[in-house]
N, C-alpha and C positions, 0 to 999 in steps of 0.2 A: 504494500500500500504506500509506504513512505517513498520507496524507490520510484514508483510511478508518479507520485506527486512531485518529487524532486525533478524528475525528467521533464514534466510539464512546465514546472517553474523555470527551469533552465531554457527550455525551448521558447517560452513566452518572453523571457529576458533577451534572448538572442534576436528574436523577431522584432521586439520593441527597439532594441539597440540599432538594428539595421535601419528601421524606419526613421529614427531620430537622425542618424547620420545622413541618410538620403535627403531629408528635409533641410538639414543644415547645409549640405552641399548645394541643394537647389537655391536656398536663400542667398548663399554667397554668389552663385551665378546670376541670380535675379538682380542683385545689387550691381554686379559688373555690367550687365546688360542695361540696367537703369542709367548708370553713368554714361555709357556709350550712346544711348538714345538721347539723353539730355545734352550731350556734347554736339548734337546735330545743329542746334540753333539756340541762341541765348534766350529766346522767348519760351522755350519748352520748360514747363514746371517739373520739379522733381516728382510731384504726386502723379502727374499724367504719365511721365516716363516709367515710374514704378508700376502703375496700373497696367500699362501696356506690356511691360516686361513680365509681370506675373501672369498675365493672360496668355502670352506667347508660350511660357513654360507649361501652363495648364493645358492649352490646346495641343501642344506637342505630346504631352503625356497621354492625353485622351486618344489622339490619333495613333500613337505607338501601340496602345492596347487594341484599338480598333483594327489596325493593320496587322496585328500579331507579328511584330517585327522580329526578324532573326538577324544574326550578325555573321559575317560582314554584310553590308548592304548589297554588294554584288551577288552574293548567294541568295539573298532575299529576292532580288530581281529575277534570278534564275527560277525560283519557285513560283513567282508571279507569271513569268513567261511560259512555264509548262503547265500552268493551271492549278497548282497546289495551294497557292495563296491568291486572294482576290485583288488586293491593293498593296501599295507600298513603294511603287516606283517614285522617282524624284518628282515627277510632275503631279502625281497624286498628292504628295505633300504640299507642293507649292500651290496647287489649285485649291486644295481644301483650306489651307491657311488664308489664302487670298479671299476666297468666298466668305469665310467667317469674319475676317477683320474688315472687309469692305462693308459689312453690315453694321459694324460697331461704330461708336462715335468717339473718335480721338481727334479733336480739333487741330492739334499741332502736327499731326502725322499724315502721310500719304503712303499707300501700299502699291507695290509694283511687282509684276512678274518679270523675271530676268532669266536668261539662258546663257550657256557657254557651249562652245563647240557644236553649235546648232547644225543639225543634219548629219552629224557623225554617229553612226549606229552604236559604236562602243563608247563614244566619248561625250555625247550630249548630256547636259545636266541642266536642271531647272531649279529655281529657288524663288523665295519671296524676299523682296527688299523693302525695308521701311526707311522712308526719308522724311525729313522735315517738310511740312506743307509748303508748296511753291518752290521747292528745291529740286534739283535734278536727281534722278535715281542713282547715278554714279556717286553722289555725295552721301548715299544712305548706308544702311547696315544690312548685311546679308543675314538672313534667317534660314538656316539649313539643317533641318533635323535628319534628312536622309543620310548625309555624309557619315554620321556616326551611329547609324542604325537606331534612330529614335532618341538619341541624346543630342540636345540642341547645340549646334555650332553657330556662333555669331562672330562677325568682325565687320569693320568698315569695308565697303566694296573695294576701295583702293588698297587695303591691306591684305586682301585675300590673294595669296600667292599661288593657290592651286588652280583657280579659274579666272578667266577674263570674261566678265559679265557684260551682256548686251541687253538693253531694255527690249521687252517683247510686248509692246502695246497691242499688237494684232491678236494676241492670245486672249484678249478680253479686258485688259486693264482699263479702268475707268478714270484713273488719276493720271495727271500729267507725268 
């Protein structure tokens, strides 16, 4: 009896510890993204930047669960392409995030679809970019959950050394 109770106690402690660590890591990343978003324009409030940052992490986590992401993302793409997974390609991520955030109200921000290596079968990649309202997408922040299989990657567009991003307004972007 005591052995079983002790095992359950240890298991619950381990699960709780993992959850706390994860939320602390998320909070640290949320603050980093908040600062990055706020740096896009002097008129962006910390509150609005944090609200958007938190929502980006929340949506990424929801989509990661919905897409049942596996790692590495190239393997996940393979599973989607052979029909074992329904979604999770890079454009599924960018389109879902764009559709969601285009419906939300963030007065200081604009949302854009961008792509790299467009037309290359093995190299094309799509992402969401957040810019300050009335600023060019190239001045924005890359929001790329596909790259790390559901873990949100973000950086300024100009600082992303892996991809050269091009604005894709023809894919349905409503914002400049």
